[in-house]
N, C-alpha and C positions, 0 to 999 in steps of 0.2 A: 245582263241584257240577253239572257237565255229565253228562247221562245218555248212555251209550254206545248210539247209535242202531243200530249194526250188530248189537250183541248182541240188541237188542229185535227187530229185523227178522229175526233167525235163528230166531225162534219158529216151531214147526211149524204151529200153527193160523193164524198170520198169513200164512205162505206159502201154505197151502191156500186161505184166503179170497182172497188176491190172484190165485192161479192160476185160480180159478173166477169170481171177481167181475169181473175186468177183461174177459175175453172176453164174458161176458154183457152187460156195459155197452157194449162195442163193437157187438155184434149189436143191442142195443136202439137205439142211436143210428143205426146203419146202416138199420134198418128204419123209423125215424122219417123219415129223409131220403128213403128209397125211396118210402115212402107219400106223402110230400109231392110228390116229383118225378113219380111215376106217377099220382097222385091215386087211389090204391087203398085201399079199406077194409081189405083183407086185411093189407096191410103195417102199417097202423095198429093193427090188433088184435094183431099179434105184438109191436109196441112196447108196447102196454098190458099185455101178459102179462109181458114181460121186464123192463120198467122197475122194478116193485116188487121183483123178485128182485135186480136190480143194486143198488137202494137198500138192501135188507136186508144184502147182503154188504158194501156200503160202510160202513154204520153199524156193523155188527158188527166190521169191521176197525178202524175208528177207536176204538170202545169198548175193544177188546182192546189196542190200542196204548197208549192213555192209561193203562189199568189196569197194564200192564207197566211203563210209564215211571214211574208213581207208586210202584209197588212197588220199583223199582230205586232211585229217589230216597230212599225211606224207609229202605231197607237201607243206603244210603250214609251217611245221616245218623246211623244207629244204630251204625255201627262206630266204635270209638274211634280217635282219631288215632295214627299210629305215632310213637313217641318214638325217633327215631334220633339 
């Protein structure tokens, strides 16, 4: 009853969310550290703007992944076993 993770990750929307969410998250963390290192309010405000965007993309990715996994598992359970 294992779900094929490669098939799920091949989803077009998951790829789009990953390609946009990961760079936004990297920029967000980078500006957090730069703001701390240089003690600059400007870097901190960029972090405050990019952090919610990265969180939304991360939550959306996880939600979509779980929905696809549940759908694949439900379809697998509904198919009759092969009588070979």
